[in-house]
Structures are given as structure tokens and as C-alpha cells.
C-alpha positions as CSV (number, residue, x, y, z in Angstrom):
1,E,3.8,-4.2,25.6
2,G,0.8,-4.9,23.5
3,V,1.2,-6.7,20.2
4,D,-2.5,-6.5,19.0
5,F,-2.2,-4.7,15.6
6,E,-5.8,-5.3,14.6
7,E,-5.6,-6.0,10.8
8,S,-2.0,-5.6,9.7
9,F,-1.8,-7.6,6.5
10,A,-0.8,-6.2,3.0
11,H,-3.0,-7.0,0.0
12,V,-1.0,-8.6,-2.8
13,A,-2.0,-9.8,-6.3
14,R,-2.5,-13.5,-6.6
15,L,0.4,-15.2,-8.5
16,E,-2.1,-16.7,-11.0
17,A,-3.4,-13.3,-12.0
18,V,0.1,-12.0,-12.5
19,R,1.0,-15.0,-14.6
20,L,-2.1,-14.6,-16.7
21,F,-1.3,-10.9,-17.3
22,I,2.3,-11.8,-18.4
23,A,1.1,-14.6,-20.7
24,Y,-1.5,-12.2,-22.3
25,A,1.1,-9.5,-22.7
26,A,3.5,-11.9,-24.3
27,H,0.8,-13.2,-26.7
28,K,-0.1,-9.7,-27.8
29,S,3.6,-8.6,-27.9
30,F,2.9,-5.8,-25.4
31,T,5.8,-4.0,-23.8
32,V,5.6,-4.4,-20.0
33,Y,6.9,-1.9,-17.6
34,Q,7.3,-2.4,-13.8
35,M,7.5,0.1,-11.1
36,N,7.6,0.3,-7.3
37,V,6.7,3.2,-5.0
38,K,8.8,2.6,-2.0
39,T,7.1,5.2,0.2
40,A,3.5,4.2,-0.7
41,F,2.7,2.9,2.8
42,L,3.5,6.2,4.3
43,Y,0.4,7.8,2.8
44,G,-2.3,5.7,4.6
45,P,-4.2,7.4,7.4
46,H,-4.6,5.7,10.8
47,K,-7.9,4.6,12.1
48,E,-6.6,4.2,15.7
49,E,-4.2,6.1,17.9
50,V,-0.7,4.9,17.7
51,Y,2.1,6.0,20.1
52,V,5.8,5.4,19.7
53,N,8.8,5.8,22.1
54,Q,11.5,8.3,21.4
55,P,14.1,6.7,19.0
56,D,17.5,5.9,20.4
57,G,19.8,8.9,19.9
58,F,16.9,11.4,19.9
59,V,15.7,11.1,23.5
60,D,14.8,14.4,25.1
61,P,17.0,14.5,28.2
62,Y,14.4,16.6,30.0
63,H,11.5,14.2,29.2
64,P,13.1,10.8,28.6
65,D,9.8,8.9,29.2
66,K,7.8,11.0,26.7
67,V,6.0,9.2,23.9
68,Y,4.7,10.6,20.6
69,R,1.3,10.1,18.9
70,L,1.7,9.4,15.2
71,K,-0.3,11.6,12.8
72,K,0.6,9.5,9.7
73,A,2.0,6.1,9.0
74,L,5.6,5.4,9.9
75,Y,7.9,3.2,7.8
76,G,7.8,-0.3,9.3
77,L,4.5,0.2,11.2
78,K,2.5,-3.0,11.1
79,Q,-0.8,-1.3,10.2
80,A,0.7,0.8,7.4
81,P,0.2,-1.6,4.4
82,K,-3.5,-2.1,5.2
83,A,-4.1,1.6,5.9
84,W,-2.7,2.4,2.5
85,Y,-4.6,-0.2,0.7
86,D,-7.9,0.9,2.3
87,E,-7.4,4.3,0.5
88,L,-6.1,3.0,-2.8
89,P,-9.2,1.4,-4.4
90,N,-11.3,4.6,-4.0
91,F,-8.5,6.8,-5.4
92,L,-8.0,4.5,-8.5
93,V,-11.7,4.1,-9.2
94,S,-12.0,8.0,-9.1
95,K,-9.3,8.2,-11.7
96,G,-11.1,5.8,-14.1
97,F,-9.7,2.5,-13.1
98,S,-11.9,-0.6,-12.7
99,K,-11.3,-3.4,-10.2
100,G,-10.1,-6.6,-11.8
101,S,-12.7,-9.4,-12.0
102,I,-10.2,-12.2,-11.5
103,D,-8.3,-10.5,-8.7
104,P,-9.7,-7.5,-6.8
105,T,-6.2,-6.2,-5.9
106,I,-5.6,-5.5,-9.6
107,F,-6.9,-2.4,-11.3
108,I,-7.2,-1.7,-15.0
109,T,-7.7,1.3,-17.2
110,K,-7.2,2.1,-20.9
111,H,-5.6,5.3,-22.2
112,R,-5.0,6.1,-25.9
113,G,-4.9,2.4,-26.8
114,D,-2.6,1.5,-24.0
115,I,-3.7,-0.8,-21.1
116,L,-2.5,0.2,-17.6
117,L,-2.6,-2.5,-15.0
118,M,-1.9,-1.8,-11.3
């Protein structure tokens, strides 16, 4: 079995950038909200063909050796985080966000006097 997943890392904000944001928010008495989109990685398109075996308990008895080509990311797929992040910056910039100058994985926008940081 092959294990070459090409680029399979997930981009994350640097700890220093997160600390700087929290310190600034505390200094300005901002209210900080946090959220997590658990299914975010399922929305990144694949750049290569990925095939998977039939899952245990769902094997077709007439075609037990059949494999399936994935059309979208699958939860736990090694390439999913990077595929999702490759799409995210373009989407956020199209919605008025700007890429952070300290950390390029952080995006910022202002709306009605509020600051939104992703």
C-alpha cells in the first residue's frame, strides 16, 4: 500500500499571533467568541484521484474487491486539511477579509464597528 500523501499538513495560526490577539482584545475590553466548524475539511476538492476500499460491514458480496473513487474529501483523509485550506483564502478575500500581516493563516474584516478575526 502506498503512503505518499503529497502535501497533507493543516495550516494553523501561530501561537504568538493568537496570544497577541487575545492580549489586544483584553486591552480593548473586547468580547471574544470562539467557534469550530467540525465538518470544514469535508468541503475541499481533491487535486488527485483517491480510491478507498469498501468499509467493513458494507462490502458488496458480489464485488468484494471493488474500490471507490472519492469525489469529495472524506473525514480522516490525510489530504483533506490542505485541500480545504487551499480554497479558504480565496473565499474569505472575496467576502472582504484581508490576510493578516503577522500570520497569513489569520484573516480580518470589520463590520459595523466589530472586528472579525478568523
